[in-house]
N, C-alpha and C positions, 0 to 999 in steps of 0.2 A: 504493500499499499504506499502509495507516494504522498509527501505532504501537498496540501493545496497552496494557492497563491496567499491567501489569507492567513494560513498557519505560519508560512515563511515570513510574512509581513510582521506578525506579532513578535516572532524569535528576533527579527533584526531590530525592530524598535526596542524590545527589551534589553538586547545587549547594548544598543546605544545608550540608553538610560542607565544601565548599570555601570558601564565603563567609561563612558563619555567619548567625545569626539577624538581626542588626542590618542587614546589607548587603542581604538579599534585598528588603525593600520599597523600597530606593532602586533596585536593579536593575529591579523590576518597574515602578516610576514612569517610569524612563528608557525602558524598552522601550515603554511605552504612549505616551509623548511622539513617540518615533521612528516608532511605527506610525501615529499621527495625522498626522505630518508627511509620511510616504510616501504615505498617502491623499490628503492635501489636493494633493501634487506630482502624483499621477495624475489627480486631478480637473481640476487646471489644464492638464495636457497634453492630457487629451481635450477640453476646451473649445477650446483652440488649434487642435488637429486639425479640430475641427468647424467652426471659424471659417475655417480655410484650405480646406476642402472646400467650404463654401458660396461662399467667394469665387471659388474656381475654377469652380464650376457657374455663377455670375453671368457670369463671363467668357466661358464657353462659349456661354451663350444670346446674349451680346451681339454 
């Protein structure tokens, strides 16, 4: 279930009221960095998983 327009608007207004206008860009920047690090970690985990599977396949063939 996806949030509707009004639900998103209410959340944005609450964030603006709670943190103020100066803090919002800092929070957005921190969120973007965290998202990037999370994606990087997922990519590294997937690469390690593929390497382990390839190694296991090689051992099974030998």
